Phi, psi and omega in degrees: 000121185226159176252149181220138181240141178202172178291326180234161178296319182299317181293324179290319180294322177297322179296322178294317181294323181290325182280312189263340182108169184294342181277000181296141181247134178277123180268328184203145178231126183222132175269123184261115181262135180288148183235162175064214181290339181299331183291347177275342186242337180238151180271155169298153181219167179252133178240125178243151173254120181237157183213163180222140176303153186299316182292326176285325175303315180297326182283326192249341187240144176301145181283352180294127180286139177293147179295139179241134180295131184299320178296320182290328181296328181294334182278349182273117188281297181281143180278152176287149175285120186294334181271354184258145177284346184258134177262107183269009179294146178269118180275111183296340178295342181293335187255009183284337179255133172280141181183150182292340187265358181287151183297322181301316179290324180295333188243014182304317185294319179289324178301313183293322179297316180293317181299313180292323179297314182293323177299319179296323181292319182293324181286325180238075188297343181260008185281171185292329181300316180293323180298322179300315182290318188281324189267336182282096179281129182278317176185172179297336183272350184291149179305132182269155182288063181260355176207179185289354177278351188295316185299306180298319177298321176296318179294321177295318178300318178297325178292321176296321179296320179296333176271016173061037171282142182298135183304324182296319181284324177293321178295317179301314179298309182297317182295318178300317179291320184295324182285337183265353182260158169294165182290340181231067178271154178276166183300322180301314181289324178293315182294318179294326179291318177294318181300310182293323180296318180297316180300319178297320180293322181291323178078175181283131179295145184233093182268198178271121181289141174263093180221193183276348180287143174288153185224135168244117188243118176266140174243116182242167179141170183295164177292136174091005181272348180106026184295312184298316180294323178296320178297317180299320181295311177295322179297318176302313183295319181290325179276314188277322185263325185256353176070027181263149170283128191235140170228159182229144177234139178233133174243011181273074180264004179271321180286134180298125175074009179297315182294316180299324179297311178293327175298324181292315176300316180299321178294321180295319183276346184060054176234150180286149178220141182233147178254129174251119184276354172208159178307323181298333180283345182301320183297325174297321179291322180294324177294323180297324181259025184300339183274000181267152181289317183225131176244118180261128182242115179269119181256163179280150179261011180292134185297322186288353179252005185295317183299314180295322177295314179303314179298324180295312185297317179293330179288323178297318182296329180257010189270005178078021178289136179278066183197158171282127177259115184235150181227135178238125174272114183264127184225150173269132179293346180276351180289144176299146184299323179295326176287325176299316179300317178300321178296311181299321179294328181294328184255013187296343182277353174276126185278139168061040176277161176243158185266132178229119183253135177247169173066039178293340179283352183257011180212159175252355181245125184243021183294336179298332180294311179287330179300309185285330175299313182291326184288317183269331188073006180282144177294149173276159183227277185238166172225150176238155185214035177161183185260357186291130177245127009264011184281191176062031170216142182206153169298135186304135179262098187293327180290322176295318182293316178302317180298316179300313180299334179264010175096006181279164178272000000 
């Protein structure tokens, strides 16, 4: 975990990517304002905190530790794990400026919950709450109560379970953190370490780039997850906000009113739409709209057409189109995890798809997002949280999601 300073956020991120590599993940962005007489002589600057997974760190960054100022080291309470490539020490300088984006402010509610819960356990060691924590074994690999970190780690683990995070991935995070902490770390350092680890697992969101390249974008996934509405939201953004010429193709002729729905959106946006009655007809529609900047393709969710659709998408990618061919697997976060795995396995023959989750407004548990991210390894992109077009869609906020998984609002 390292910090980078620059005049702009973009420059700071580029510096981090150049130093740590393209897999680096931005954990925090903070604008540092000059105070006192310094503001007359120095400009404000942006400071970002970036991190890299341990295995990637070992591959891409020299193992030589950066020099640490001795005075600053005294202020750092928990020591870094000497065997780990990730430094989980809490740098108190991070908290000297007040701001909504700091980790401390993002996790205050969970910190208070952990503190009060542990205080209650210490005062009444025989109560049912302690028995729940001590007796509910998660698995053979879960951290054992061998040090004072066990109780807060156990509470955090239970919070991840409440958010329906898969036990395997929750155990991996807790065990990694437990191995990197001192035996008596404070709640701040434990919470910050788990928070950062979750953000690293989620990775950098990968949306649709706004550049000069033409784009053909397929939206795949089961029926009823909101593909058509999602396309309308993105089409609105690209035409109205980004000034791109947009066309739409629909092959979803099986769902009642699907074509009418997309036609309605197309009429409002004043963009052309074409209907393909079979996957093979999609290529003709793409050729028809070859002069447009972005072509959104809505596909059917019927299972008996999946093999033909997968073959078509791979053929389009290898078909010599002068455009970026991108694919988004659209899934509802309310779907059971076992069903999500089955859906992901169905589309595993499609190269380089991205995950797009809908219906965040219809659930209070978001563990499925990190579950499927870990299962597929596919990058996250967008989330939707309602039916309003063009609103209710955003590039996934991994910091907000990490906070939610840990029990924050």
